[in-house]
Biopython code that builds the backbone (N, CA, C, O; Angstrom):
import numpy as np
from Bio.PDB.StructureBuilder import StructureBuilder

atoms = [
    (1, "ALA", "N", (-10.244, -11.671, -10.275)),
    (1, "ALA", "CA", (-8.845, -11.618, -9.896)),
    (1, "ALA", "C", (-8.434, -10.168, -9.694)),
    (1, "ALA", "O", (-8.900, -9.288, -10.418)),
    (2, "ILE", "N", (-7.596, -9.915, -8.755)),
    (2, "ILE", "CA", (-6.974, -8.573, -8.507)),
    (2, "ILE", "C", (-5.530, -8.686, -8.820)),
    (2, "ILE", "O", (-4.843, -9.575, -8.316)),
    (3, "ILE", "N", (-5.054, -7.798, -9.648)),
    (3, "ILE", "CA", (-3.623, -7.819, -10.025)),
    (3, "ILE", "C", (-2.917, -6.720, -9.243)),
    (3, "ILE", "O", (-3.188, -5.540, -9.464)),
    (4, "GLY", "N", (-2.011, -7.087, -8.327)),
    (4, "GLY", "CA", (-1.257, -6.154, -7.553)),
    (4, "GLY", "C", (-1.829, -5.904, -6.148)),
    (4, "GLY", "O", (-3.035, -5.736, -5.963)),
    (5, "SER", "N", (-0.931, -5.888, -5.188)),
    (5, "SER", "CA", (-1.387, -5.650, -3.794)),
    (5, "SER", "C", (-0.873, -4.307, -3.222)),
    (5, "SER", "O", (-0.464, -4.210, -2.065)),
    (6, "GLY", "N", (-0.915, -3.302, -4.077)),
    (6, "GLY", "CA", (-0.638, -1.935, -3.636)),
    (6, "GLY", "C", (-1.926, -1.411, -3.038)),
    (6, "GLY", "O", (-2.874, -2.167, -2.826)),
    (7, "ALA", "N", (-1.960, -0.110, -2.765)),
    (7, "ALA", "CA", (-3.143, 0.484, -2.140)),
    (7, "ALA", "C", (-4.437, 0.226, -2.917)),
    (7, "ALA", "O", (-5.445, -0.142, -2.314)),
    (8, "THR", "N", (-4.429, 0.406, -4.211)),
    (8, "THR", "CA", (-5.599, 0.198, -5.019)),
    (8, "THR", "C", (-6.047, -1.239, -5.045)),
    (8, "THR", "O", (-7.231, -1.541, -4.894)),
    (9, "GLY", "N", (-5.076, -2.136, -5.241)),
    (9, "GLY", "CA", (-5.387, -3.544, -5.259)),
    (9, "GLY", "C", (-5.964, -4.039, -3.952)),
    (9, "GLY", "O", (-6.889, -4.851, -3.969)),
    (10, "LEU", "N", (-5.457, -3.583, -2.818)),
    (10, "LEU", "CA", (-5.987, -3.977, -1.526)),
    (10, "LEU", "C", (-7.406, -3.478, -1.273)),
    (10, "LEU", "O", (-8.242, -4.164, -0.686)),
    (11, "VAL", "N", (-7.644, -2.231, -1.749)),
    (11, "VAL", "CA", (-9.012, -1.692, -1.635)),
    (11, "VAL", "C", (-9.979, -2.491, -2.486)),
    (11, "VAL", "O", (-11.086, -2.808, -2.050)),
    (12, "ALA", "N", (-9.552, -2.823, -3.728)),
    (12, "ALA", "CA", (-10.382, -3.603, -4.615)),
    (12, "ALA", "C", (-10.672, -4.987, -4.012)),
    (12, "ALA", "O", (-11.793, -5.491, -4.088)),
    (13, "LEU", "N", (-9.647, -5.577, -3.419)),
    (13, "LEU", "CA", (-9.805, -6.873, -2.754)),
    (13, "LEU", "C", (-10.780, -6.796, -1.620)),
    (13, "LEU", "O", (-11.634, -7.672, -1.487)),
    (14, "LYS", "N", (-10.686, -5.767, -0.783)),
    (14, "LYS", "CA", (-11.560, -5.579, 0.333)),
    (14, "LYS", "C", (-13.014, -5.526, -0.126)),
    (14, "LYS", "O", (-13.885, -6.188, 0.439)),
    (15, "HIS", "N", (-13.253, -4.743, -1.139)),
    (15, "HIS", "CA", (-14.607, -4.601, -1.646)),
    (15, "HIS", "C", (-15.196, -5.893, -2.261)),
    (15, "HIS", "O", (-16.385, -6.185, -2.136)),
    (16, "CYS", "N", (-14.290, -6.660, -2.939)),
    (16, "CYS", "CA", (-14.735, -7.949, -3.508)),
    (16, "CYS", "C", (-15.065, -8.916, -2.407)),
    (16, "CYS", "O", (-16.091, -9.595, -2.466)),
    (17, "VAL", "N", (-14.196, -8.998, -1.374)),
    (17, "VAL", "CA", (-14.508, -9.870, -0.229)),
    (17, "VAL", "C", (-15.756, -9.462, 0.452)),
    (17, "VAL", "O", (-16.581, -10.315, 0.778)),
    (18, "TYR", "N", (-15.946, -8.145, 0.695)),
    (18, "TYR", "CA", (-17.153, -7.651, 1.348)),
    (18, "TYR", "C", (-18.394, -7.975, 0.567)),
    (18, "TYR", "O", (-19.451, -8.208, 1.153)),
    (19, "SER", "N", (-18.288, -7.995, -0.776)),
    (19, "SER", "CA", (-19.410, -8.322, -1.659)),
    (19, "SER", "C", (-19.563, -9.833, -1.867)),
    (19, "SER", "O", (-20.375, -10.291, -2.671)),
    (20, "GLU", "N", (-18.770, -10.576, -1.128)),
    (20, "GLU", "CA", (-18.806, -12.066, -1.130)),
    (20, "GLU", "C", (-18.458, -12.638, -2.490)),
    (20, "GLU", "O", (-18.981, -13.685, -2.870)),
    (21, "PHE", "N", (-17.592, -11.978, -3.222)),
    (21, "PHE", "CA", (-17.053, -12.539, -4.501)),
    (21, "PHE", "C", (-15.881, -13.473, -4.112)),
    (21, "PHE", "O", (-15.129, -13.186, -3.181)),
    (22, "GLU", "N", (-15.751, -14.561, -4.828)),
    (22, "GLU", "CA", (-14.609, -15.391, -4.714)),
    (22, "GLU", "C", (-13.468, -14.705, -5.449)),
    (22, "GLU", "O", (-13.486, -14.619, -6.677)),
    (23, "THR", "N", (-12.493, -14.226, -4.726)),
    (23, "THR", "CA", (-11.454, -13.378, -5.284)),
    (23, "THR", "C", (-10.020, -13.869, -4.939)),
    (23, "THR", "O", (-9.757, -14.374, -3.848)),
    (24, "THR", "N", (-9.134, -13.699, -5.901)),
    (24, "THR", "CA", (-7.724, -13.972, -5.658)),
    (24, "THR", "C", (-6.930, -12.752, -6.044)),
    (24, "THR", "O", (-7.191, -12.131, -7.074)),
    (25, "CYS", "N", (-5.973, -12.409, -5.231)),
    (25, "CYS", "CA", (-5.072, -11.270, -5.488)),
    (25, "CYS", "C", (-3.703, -11.789, -5.903)),
    (25, "CYS", "O", (-3.106, -12.596, -5.190)),
    (26, "PHE", "N", (-3.210, -11.348, -7.022)),
    (26, "PHE", "CA", (-1.914, -11.756, -7.523)),
    (26, "PHE", "C", (-0.906, -10.617, -7.323)),
    (26, "PHE", "O", (-1.170, -9.465, -7.668)),
    (27, "GLU", "N", (0.247, -10.966, -6.761)),
    (27, "GLU", "CA", (1.308, -9.985, -6.554)),
    (27, "GLU", "C", (2.611, -10.591, -6.996)),
    (27, "GLU", "O", (2.904, -11.734, -6.645)),
    (28, "GLN", "N", (3.423, -9.849, -7.773)),
    (28, "GLN", "CA", (4.684, -10.387, -8.275)),
    (28, "GLN", "C", (5.750, -10.505, -7.194)),
    (28, "GLN", "O", (6.673, -11.308, -7.328)),
    (29, "ASN", "N", (5.640, -9.709, -6.110)),
    (29, "ASN", "CA", (6.661, -9.694, -5.058)),
    (29, "ASN", "C", (6.113, -10.541, -3.864)),
    (29, "ASN", "O", (4.968, -10.992, -3.849)),
    (30, "SER", "N", (7.003, -10.715, -2.891)),
    (30, "SER", "CA", (6.637, -11.466, -1.695)),
    (30, "SER", "C", (6.047, -10.600, -0.618)),
    (30, "SER", "O", (5.892, -11.053, 0.516)),
    (31, "TYR", "N", (5.708, -9.349, -0.939)),
    (31, "TYR", "CA", (5.195, -8.389, 0.055)),
    (31, "TYR", "C", (4.127, -7.544, -0.561)),
    (31, "TYR", "O", (4.030, -7.478, -1.787)),
    (32, "VAL", "N", (3.310, -6.885, 0.249)),
    (32, "VAL", "CA", (2.328, -5.924, -0.234)),
    (32, "VAL", "C", (2.930, -4.536, -0.068)),
    (32, "VAL", "O", (3.962, -4.356, 0.578)),
    (33, "GLY", "N", (2.261, -3.567, -0.665)),
    (33, "GLY", "CA", (2.672, -2.179, -0.521)),
    (33, "GLY", "C", (2.827, -1.426, -1.818)),
    (33, "GLY", "O", (2.842, -0.195, -1.814)),
    (34, "GLY", "N", (2.942, -2.119, -2.917)),
    (34, "GLY", "CA", (2.936, -1.506, -4.199)),
    (34, "GLY", "C", (4.085, -0.525, -4.402)),
    (34, "GLY", "O", (5.220, -0.822, -4.029)),
    (35, "LEU", "N", (3.817, 0.607, -4.971)),
    (35, "LEU", "CA", (4.828, 1.607, -5.252)),
    (35, "LEU", "C", (5.475, 2.267, -4.016)),
    (35, "LEU", "O", (6.572, 2.824, -4.077)),
    (36, "TRP", "N", (4.739, 2.176, -2.890)),
    (36, "TRP", "CA", (5.268, 2.807, -1.646)),
    (36, "TRP", "C", (6.274, 1.895, -0.994)),
    (36, "TRP", "O", (6.920, 2.343, -0.046)),
    (37, "ARG", "N", (6.471, 0.671, -1.401)),
    (37, "ARG", "CA", (7.399, -0.192, -0.702)),
    (37, "ARG", "C", (8.816, 0.086, -1.176)),
    (37, "ARG", "O", (9.121, -0.045, -2.362)),
    (38, "TYR", "N", (9.690, 0.475, -0.232)),
    (38, "TYR", "CA", (11.095, 0.796, -0.583)),
    (38, "TYR", "C", (11.857, -0.545, -0.540)),
    (38, "TYR", "O", (11.718, -1.338, 0.392)),
    (39, "ASN", "N", (12.679, -0.760, -1.605)),
    (39, "ASN", "CA", (13.460, -1.950, -1.672)),
    (39, "ASN", "C", (14.900, -1.587, -1.485)),
    (39, "ASN", "O", (15.539, -1.102, -2.418)),
    (40, "ASP", "N", (15.434, -1.807, -0.309)),
    (40, "ASP", "CA", (16.786, -1.447, 0.068)),
    (40, "ASP", "C", (17.765, -2.634, -0.164)),
    (40, "ASP", "O", (18.400, -3.133, 0.766)),
    (41, "GLY", "N", (17.850, -3.041, -1.396)),
    (41, "GLY", "CA", (18.812, -4.128, -1.734)),
    (41, "GLY", "C", (18.284, -5.520, -1.523)),
    (41, "GLY", "O", (19.006, -6.486, -1.770)),
    (42, "GLU", "N", (17.036, -5.667, -1.070)),
    (42, "GLU", "CA", (16.532, -7.036, -0.929)),
    (42, "GLU", "C", (16.254, -7.585, -2.330)),
    (42, "GLU", "O", (15.944, -6.845, -3.263)),
    (43, "LYS", "N", (16.379, -8.924, -2.441)),
    (43, "LYS", "CA", (16.194, -9.570, -3.757)),
    (43, "LYS", "C", (14.731, -9.401, -4.184)),
    (43, "LYS", "O", (13.811, -9.672, -3.412)),
    (44, "SER", "N", (14.540, -8.962, -5.391)),
    (44, "SER", "CA", (13.192, -8.735, -5.936)),
    (44, "SER", "C", (13.260, -8.793, -7.437)),
    (44, "SER", "O", (14.261, -8.437, -8.059)),
    (45, "ASP", "N", (12.143, -9.261, -8.010)),
    (45, "ASP", "CA", (12.085, -9.339, -9.493)),
    (45, "ASP", "C", (11.669, -7.999, -10.099)),
    (45, "ASP", "O", (11.682, -7.830, -11.318)),
    (46, "SER", "N", (11.300, -7.052, -9.242)),
    (46, "SER", "CA", (10.850, -5.774, -9.729)),
    (46, "SER", "C", (11.732, -4.612, -9.177)),
    (46, "SER", "O", (12.417, -4.762, -8.165)),
    (47, "TYR", "N", (11.690, -3.515, -9.842)),
    (47, "TYR", "CA", (12.431, -2.335, -9.452)),
    (47, "TYR", "C", (11.555, -1.449, -8.618)),
    (47, "TYR", "O", (10.400, -1.218, -8.976)),
    (48, "SER", "N", (12.058, -0.945, -7.524)),
    (48, "SER", "CA", (11.291, -0.018, -6.693)),
    (48, "SER", "C", (11.658, 1.410, -7.103)),
    (48, "SER", "O", (12.835, 1.760, -7.185)),
    (49, "PHE", "N", (10.619, 2.238, -7.361)),
    (49, "PHE", "CA", (10.824, 3.631, -7.655)),
    (49, "PHE", "C", (10.869, 4.481, -6.403)),
    (49, "PHE", "O", (11.134, 5.681, -6.462)),
    (50, "MET", "N", (10.612, 3.857, -5.280)),
    (50, "MET", "CA", (10.623, 4.598, -4.024)),
    (50, "MET", "C", (12.021, 4.881, -3.546)),
    (50, "MET", "O", (12.922, 4.068, -3.756)),
    (51, "TYR", "N", (12.221, 5.990, -2.921)),
    (51, "TYR", "CA", (13.534, 6.300, -2.338)),
    (51, "TYR", "C", (13.467, 6.436, -0.819)),
    (51, "TYR", "O", (12.401, 6.682, -0.256)),
    (52, "ARG", "N", (14.570, 6.278, -0.188)),
    (52, "ARG", "CA", (14.614, 6.129, 1.276)),
    (52, "ARG", "C", (13.998, 7.328, 2.048)),
    (52, "ARG", "O", (13.407, 7.121, 3.108)),
    (53, "SER", "N", (14.120, 8.522, 1.556)),
    (53, "SER", "CA", (13.595, 9.693, 2.320)),
    (53, "SER", "C", (12.213, 10.167, 1.806)),
    (53, "SER", "O", (11.779, 11.260, 2.169)),
    (54, "ALA", "N", (11.551, 9.410, 1.013)),
    (54, "ALA", "CA", (10.237, 9.811, 0.468)),
    (54, "ALA", "C", (9.192, 10.047, 1.548)),
    (54, "ALA", "O", (9.090, 9.289, 2.512)),
    (55, "ILE", "N", (8.405, 11.130, 1.365)),
    (55, "ILE", "CA", (7.315, 11.491, 2.293)),
    (55, "ILE", "C", (6.164, 11.896, 1.375)),
    (55, "ILE", "O", (6.365, 12.453, 0.296)),
    (56, "THR", "N", (4.925, 11.590, 1.851)),
    (56, "THR", "CA", (3.757, 11.940, 1.038)),
    (56, "THR", "C", (3.627, 13.460, 0.897)),
    (56, "THR", "O", (4.162, 14.229, 1.695)),
    (57, "ASN", "N", (2.907, 13.856, -0.134)),
    (57, "ASN", "CA", (2.667, 15.296, -0.349)),
    (57, "ASN", "C", (1.172, 15.563, -0.097)),
    (57, "ASN", "O", (0.671, 16.652, -0.375)),
    (58, "THR", "N", (0.468, 14.543, 0.438)),
    (58, "THR", "CA", (-0.928, 14.737, 0.866)),
    (58, "THR", "C", (-0.986, 14.409, 2.352)),
    (58, "THR", "O", (-0.176, 13.635, 2.862)),
    (59, "THR", "N", (-1.936, 14.997, 3.024)),
    (59, "THR", "CA", (-2.062, 14.832, 4.448)),
    (59, "THR", "C", (-2.631, 13.458, 4.836)),
    (59, "THR", "O", (-3.249, 12.769, 4.024)),
    (60, "LYS", "N", (-2.408, 13.093, 6.066)),
    (60, "LYS", "CA", (-2.878, 11.817, 6.589)),
    (60, "LYS", "C", (-4.389, 11.671, 6.449)),
    (60, "LYS", "O", (-4.848, 10.597, 6.060)),
    (61, "PRO", "N", (-5.205, 12.723, 6.755)),
    (61, "PRO", "CA", (-6.674, 12.592, 6.519)),
    (61, "PRO", "C", (-7.064, 12.356, 5.068)),
    (61, "PRO", "O", (-8.042, 11.664, 4.783)),
    (62, "MET", "N", (-6.305, 12.928, 4.165)),
    (62, "MET", "CA", (-6.605, 12.775, 2.749)),
    (62, "MET", "C", (-6.144, 11.407, 2.185)),
    (62, "MET", "O", (-6.681, 10.923, 1.189)),
    (63, "THR", "N", (-5.167, 10.818, 2.829)),
    (63, "THR", "CA", (-4.567, 9.599, 2.327)),
    (63, "THR", "C", (-5.211, 8.348, 2.953)),
    (63, "THR", "O", (-5.229, 7.299, 2.308)),
    (64, "GLY", "N", (-5.715, 8.420, 4.131)),
    (64, "GLY", "CA", (-6.267, 7.305, 4.902)),
    (64, "GLY", "C", (-7.559, 6.745, 4.351)),
    (64, "GLY", "O", (-8.162, 7.318, 3.443)),
    (65, "PHE", "N", (-7.974, 5.636, 4.899)),
    (65, "PHE", "CA", (-9.197, 4.966, 4.574)),
    (65, "PHE", "C", (-10.230, 5.220, 5.700)),
    (65, "PHE", "O", (-9.873, 5.166, 6.877)),
    (66, "SER", "N", (-11.486, 5.493, 5.352)),
    (66, "SER", "CA", (-12.464, 5.830, 6.363)),
    (66, "SER", "C", (-12.710, 4.659, 7.322)),
    (66, "SER", "O", (-13.019, 4.884, 8.492)),
    (67, "ASP", "N", (-12.586, 3.474, 6.872)),
    (67, "ASP", "CA", (-12.888, 2.314, 7.762)),
    (67, "ASP", "C", (-11.614, 1.679, 8.307)),
    (67, "ASP", "O", (-11.686, 0.616, 8.924)),
    (68, "PHE", "N", (-10.432, 2.304, 8.097)),
    (68, "PHE", "CA", (-9.173, 1.820, 8.623)),
    (68, "PHE", "C", (-8.328, 3.038, 8.872)),
    (68, "PHE", "O", (-7.360, 3.283, 8.151)),
    (69, "PRO", "N", (-8.684, 3.822, 9.901)),
    (69, "PRO", "CA", (-7.964, 5.076, 10.146)),
    (69, "PRO", "C", (-6.494, 4.820, 10.602)),
    (69, "PRO", "O", (-6.160, 3.792, 11.190)),
    (70, "MET", "N", (-5.663, 5.812, 10.292)),
    (70, "MET", "CA", (-4.274, 5.774, 10.733)),
    (70, "MET", "C", (-4.212, 6.188, 12.169)),
    (70, "MET", "O", (-5.054, 6.968, 12.614)),
    (71, "PRO", "N", (-3.250, 5.702, 12.918)),
    (71, "PRO", "CA", (-3.110, 6.050, 14.304)),
    (71, "PRO", "C", (-2.940, 7.583, 14.483)),
    (71, "PRO", "O", (-2.278, 8.238, 13.678)),
    (72, "PRO", "N", (-3.533, 8.120, 15.519)),
    (72, "PRO", "CA", (-3.473, 9.626, 15.716)),
    (72, "PRO", "C", (-2.066, 10.149, 16.030)),
    (72, "PRO", "O", (-1.810, 11.344, 15.874)),
    (73, "ASP", "N", (-1.174, 9.299, 16.457)),
    (73, "ASP", "CA", (0.203, 9.729, 16.751)),
    (73, "ASP", "C", (1.131, 9.733, 15.519)),
    (73, "ASP", "O", (2.287, 10.147, 15.606)),
    (74, "TRP", "N", (0.618, 9.279, 14.402)),
    (74, "TRP", "CA", (1.442, 9.298, 13.178)),
    (74, "TRP", "C", (1.496, 10.744, 12.684)),
    (74, "TRP", "O", (0.573, 11.520, 12.930)),
    (75, "PRO", "N", (2.599, 11.113, 11.971)),
    (75, "PRO", "CA", (2.730, 12.479, 11.458)),
    (75, "PRO", "C", (1.701, 12.823, 10.398)),
    (75, "PRO", "O", (1.102, 11.944, 9.778)),
    (76, "THR", "N", (1.510, 14.101, 10.205)),
    (76, "THR", "CA", (0.579, 14.569, 9.171)),
    (76, "THR", "C", (0.968, 14.140, 7.775)),
    (76, "THR", "O", (0.114, 13.733, 6.987)),
    (77, "TYR", "N", (2.202, 14.222, 7.471)),
    (77, "TYR", "CA", (2.767, 13.807, 6.174)),
    (77, "TYR", "C", (3.596, 12.526, 6.409)),
    (77, "TYR", "O", (4.611, 12.555, 7.105)),
    (78, "LEU", "N", (3.158, 11.434, 5.832)),
    (78, "LEU", "CA", (3.765, 10.110, 6.183)),
    (78, "LEU", "C", (4.970, 9.731, 5.360)),
    (78, "LEU", "O", (5.000, 9.929, 4.145)),
    (79, "PRO", "N", (5.950, 9.191, 6.023)),
    (79, "PRO", "CA", (7.104, 8.591, 5.318)),
    (79, "PRO", "C", (6.680, 7.287, 4.637)),
    (79, "PRO", "O", (5.664, 6.693, 4.998)),
    (80, "HIS", "N", (7.450, 6.857, 3.668)),
    (80, "HIS", "CA", (7.083, 5.649, 2.908)),
    (80, "HIS", "C", (6.921, 4.401, 3.789)),
    (80, "HIS", "O", (6.119, 3.525, 3.466)),
    (81, "LYS", "N", (7.652, 4.310, 4.871)),
    (81, "LYS", "CA", (7.577, 3.151, 5.770)),
    (81, "LYS", "C", (6.139, 3.016, 6.375)),
    (81, "LYS", "O", (5.673, 1.902, 6.618)),
    (82, "LEU", "N", (5.480, 4.111, 6.602)),
    (82, "LEU", "CA", (4.098, 4.015, 7.164)),
    (82, "LEU", "C", (3.062, 3.874, 6.039)),
    (82, "LEU", "O", (1.911, 3.534, 6.314)),
    (83, "MET", "N", (3.437, 4.124, 4.802)),
    (83, "MET", "CA", (2.512, 4.030, 3.684)),
    (83, "MET", "C", (2.398, 2.577, 3.144)),
    (83, "MET", "O", (1.335, 2.153, 2.693)),
    (84, "ALA", "N", (3.482, 1.863, 3.201)),
    (84, "ALA", "CA", (3.498, 0.513, 2.603)),
    (84, "ALA", "C", (3.147, -0.547, 3.585)),
    (84, "ALA", "O", (3.119, -1.727, 3.235)),
]
sb = StructureBuilder()
sb.init_structure("model")
sb.init_model(0)
sb.init_chain("A")
sb.init_seg("    ")
for serial, (resi, resn, name, xyz) in enumerate(atoms, 1):
    if name == "N":
        sb.init_residue(resn, " ", resi, " ")
    sb.init_atom(name, np.array(xyz, "f"), 0.0, 1.0, " ", f" {name:<3s}", serial, name[0])
structure = sb.get_structure()
């Protein structure tokens, strides 16, 4: 079982599926994105620590995944909407 569908949970799920493990991912919310998901008043059982103007402090090449690259037209430092 994978607990949480944020960035780490999704990577763990990908590797489990790739390794042909029977895997289930549990997420307390109705969406994926973990801590990068901004909750602008939508009903949720959890509190979002993300704020509307948040931008990464690491570059796109350092943040992306080697087998799932980010589009080249995205900015170098990504806003939360592109991270979640």
